[in-house]
C-alpha positions as CSV (number, residue, x, y, z in Angstrom):
1,M,87.2,102.3,115.3
2,Q,89.7,100.1,114.0
3,A,88.4,98.0,110.7
4,I,89.4,95.8,107.6
5,V,88.2,97.8,105.0
6,Q,88.5,97.4,100.6
7,E,88.7,100.0,98.5
8,R,87.9,97.9,95.3
9,Y,88.0,94.3,94.0
10,G,90.4,91.7,94.3
11,G,92.5,89.5,96.4
12,P,93.4,89.6,99.7
13,E,95.8,92.4,98.5
14,V,92.8,94.6,98.5
15,L,92.2,94.5,102.3
16,V,93.7,97.0,104.4
17,R,93.4,98.0,108.3
18,R,91.6,101.7,108.7
19,E,90.3,103.9,110.9
20,I,86.7,104.4,110.2
21,D,83.7,105.7,111.7
22,K,81.8,103.4,114.7
23,P,78.4,102.3,112.9
24,G,74.9,104.3,114.3
25,I,71.9,102.0,115.2
26,G,68.0,102.0,114.5
27,D,65.4,101.7,117.0
28,R,65.3,98.1,116.4
29,E,69.0,97.1,116.3
30,V,72.0,96.6,118.3
31,L,75.5,97.6,118.4
32,V,78.0,94.9,119.0
33,R,81.8,95.2,120.2
34,V,83.2,92.6,118.2
35,H,85.3,89.8,119.8
36,A,85.4,87.6,116.8
37,A,84.5,87.2,113.3
38,G,83.6,84.3,111.0
39,L,84.5,84.4,107.3
40,H,83.4,81.8,104.5
41,I,83.3,81.7,100.8
42,G,80.8,84.1,100.7
43,D,82.9,86.6,102.4
44,A,85.9,85.6,99.5
45,F,82.9,86.3,97.2
46,G,82.5,89.5,98.2
47,V,85.8,90.7,98.5
48,R,86.6,89.5,94.8
49,G,83.2,90.8,93.3
50,S,83.2,87.5,91.8
51,P,80.9,85.5,90.6
52,F,79.8,89.1,89.0
53,L,76.3,88.5,90.7
54,V,77.3,89.4,93.9
55,R,78.1,93.1,92.7
56,F,74.5,93.8,92.3
57,T,74.5,93.8,96.3
58,S,78.0,95.2,97.1
59,G,78.2,97.6,94.2
60,L,78.8,97.2,90.6
61,R,82.1,99.2,90.3
62,G,83.2,98.8,93.4
63,P,82.7,97.9,97.2
64,K,79.6,100.6,98.2
65,F,80.1,99.4,101.8
66,R,83.8,98.6,102.5
67,V,83.7,96.2,105.4
68,P,83.6,92.5,104.7
69,G,82.1,89.6,106.9
70,F,78.4,88.4,107.8
71,D,79.2,86.3,111.2
72,I,79.8,88.2,114.4
73,A,80.1,87.3,118.2
74,G,80.5,89.6,120.6
75,T,79.0,91.5,123.7
76,V,76.1,94.5,123.2
77,E,77.8,97.5,123.6
78,A,74.2,99.7,122.7
79,T,70.7,99.3,121.9
80,G,67.9,100.5,119.8
81,S,65.2,102.3,121.6
82,A,62.8,99.5,120.5
83,V,65.0,96.5,121.2
84,T,63.3,94.2,124.2
85,R,65.8,91.2,124.1
86,F,69.2,92.5,125.1
87,A,71.0,94.5,126.7
88,P,74.3,96.2,127.2
89,G,76.9,93.6,128.3
90,D,75.1,90.7,126.7
91,E,77.3,88.0,125.1
92,V,75.6,87.1,121.4
93,F,76.1,86.2,118.2
94,G,74.5,86.2,114.7
95,L,74.4,87.9,111.4
96,C,75.5,91.7,111.5
97,S,73.9,94.1,109.0
98,W,76.3,93.6,106.2
99,P,76.9,94.8,103.5
100,S,76.2,98.6,105.5
101,S,77.9,97.3,108.2
102,G,80.5,94.2,108.0
103,A,82.1,92.0,110.8
104,C,85.8,92.8,110.2
105,A,85.6,95.9,112.8
106,E,85.9,96.7,116.3
107,Y,82.1,97.4,116.3
108,A,78.8,95.7,113.8
109,R,75.5,96.8,113.9
110,A,72.8,93.7,113.5
111,D,68.8,93.6,113.6
112,E,67.4,92.5,116.8
113,D,66.0,89.3,115.4
114,K,69.4,88.4,113.7
115,L,71.1,87.8,117.0
116,I,71.2,85.2,119.8
117,G,72.8,84.7,123.2
118,K,75.9,82.9,123.3
119,P,75.7,79.9,125.5
120,S,78.3,80.4,128.3
121,G,80.1,77.4,127.5
122,M,81.1,78.4,123.9
123,S,83.9,80.6,123.0
124,F,83.3,83.5,120.9
125,E,85.4,82.0,118.2
126,Q,83.1,79.2,117.9
127,A,79.9,81.4,118.2
128,A,81.2,83.0,115.2
129,A,81.5,80.3,112.9
130,I,78.1,79.1,113.2
131,P,75.5,81.4,111.9
132,T,75.9,81.0,108.3
133,S,77.5,77.6,107.5
134,A,75.5,76.1,110.5
135,S,72.0,77.4,109.4
136,A,72.9,76.4,105.8
137,A,73.7,72.8,107.0
138,L,70.7,72.8,108.9
139,H,68.1,74.1,106.4
140,G,69.7,71.9,103.6
141,L,69.3,68.7,105.5
142,R,66.1,68.9,107.8
143,D,63.9,71.7,105.8
144,A,64.9,70.9,102.5
145,G,66.0,67.6,102.6
146,R,63.5,66.4,105.1
147,L,66.1,63.9,106.5
148,Q,64.7,60.7,108.8
149,A,66.7,58.8,110.9
150,G,68.2,55.6,109.4
151,Q,68.4,57.4,105.9
152,R,71.8,57.1,104.0
153,V,73.0,60.9,103.1
154,L,76.3,61.8,101.1
155,I,77.7,65.1,101.8
156,N,79.8,66.2,99.1
157,G,82.3,68.7,100.3
158,A,82.2,67.4,103.8
159,S,85.3,69.1,105.1
160,G,84.2,73.0,104.4
161,G,82.1,75.4,106.4
162,V,79.0,74.3,105.6
163,G,80.0,70.6,105.3
164,T,81.5,70.1,108.8
165,Y,78.2,71.0,110.3
166,A,76.3,68.8,108.0
167,V,78.3,65.8,109.0
168,Q,77.5,66.5,112.5
169,I,73.9,67.1,112.0
170,A,73.4,64.6,109.8
171,R,74.6,62.3,112.7
172,A,72.7,63.7,114.9
173,F,69.1,63.1,113.1
174,G,70.6,59.3,113.3
175,A,71.3,59.2,109.6
176,E,74.1,57.2,107.9
177,V,76.8,60.0,107.1
178,T,79.2,59.4,104.1
179,G,81.5,62.3,103.5
180,V,83.4,63.3,100.2
181,C,86.5,65.3,100.7
182,G,90.4,65.9,99.7
183,P,93.4,63.3,101.1
184,T,94.0,65.7,104.0
185,N,90.8,66.2,105.1
186,V,89.9,62.5,105.7
187,E,90.8,62.1,108.9
188,L,89.2,65.4,110.1
189,V,85.7,64.3,108.6
190,R,85.9,60.8,110.0
191,S,86.3,62.7,113.3
192,L,83.0,64.3,113.0
193,G,81.2,61.4,112.9
194,A,80.7,60.7,109.6
195,H,80.6,56.6,109.0
196,H,82.2,56.1,105.2
197,V,84.6,58.6,103.8
198,I,85.3,59.2,100.4
199,D,88.8,60.8,99.2
200,Y,87.8,62.3,96.0
201,T,91.2,62.1,94.1
202,L,90.8,58.2,94.2
203,E,87.0,57.5,94.1
204,D,84.3,59.5,92.3
205,F,81.1,58.9,94.2
206,T,78.9,59.3,91.0
207,R,80.6,56.1,89.8
208,G,80.0,54.0,92.5
209,A,77.6,51.2,93.7
210,A,76.2,53.0,96.3
211,R,72.7,54.9,96.7
212,Y,71.8,57.3,98.7
213,D,68.4,58.7,100.1
214,L,70.0,62.4,100.2
215,I,73.0,64.2,98.6
216,L,74.2,67.4,100.0
217,D,76.2,69.3,97.6
218,N,78.1,71.9,98.7
219,M,80.8,71.5,95.5
220,E,78.7,71.4,92.6
221,N,81.3,69.9,90.8
222,H,78.8,67.3,89.5
223,S,75.9,68.2,87.1
224,L,72.7,67.1,88.1
225,A,72.8,64.1,85.6
226,D,76.0,62.9,87.4
227,T,74.1,62.5,90.5
228,D,70.6,61.6,89.6
229,E,71.3,57.9,89.9
230,P,73.6,57.6,93.1
231,W,71.1,60.0,94.8
232,R,68.0,58.1,93.7
233,P,66.6,56.6,96.8
234,T,66.8,53.0,98.5
235,A,63.5,53.8,99.6
236,P,60.7,56.1,99.6
237,L,61.4,59.6,101.2
238,S,59.1,60.4,104.1
239,S,56.5,63.1,103.0
């Protein structure tokens, strides 16, 4: 099969197109014919091998597993003997078995429980953008942040992969949403449903008068001390 592979760490120049073996599958795994792969900052870390911590997974001196990518959408090509939820031809999306089988290839393998059926009204490209970024946004807002309707939330990095989902999810929860982004993405963030948009080149949200019940920080470009006062809740968080 055709795949994008890397033999060493570096920038985009280390990625080349090669013919490699199709991955085999275990009893509880699914072989997916990839129609679309979703890429995000974690994939860039893996290709660069930086920050260094990622090399404890991908290989200290060089990539042990050469095909990048976590997120896939496609059709089921084959299933392991113990798979019960899917059959060949099903349209699915989710997380492939990275690092041993990456998304940037014609085929990828995935654990059965890391896939879900793709809705008929959703394109493969849309589905491939969901697994990592949307899950991270949902976890940050609902599970870790315990966001409630009527609360005020600020999303730092609102135009990125996690941020764009976070804006929409926070609106769906009934929160008052403020997004922080660069000048070229102000209208994008507003179109996603943010009530207020801060252009970080013009205003530092940590210096403003507004206070928030929750801050979802995708950028980590401010210290905890800087964000403590803007985060301090306008009302007690629900238990």
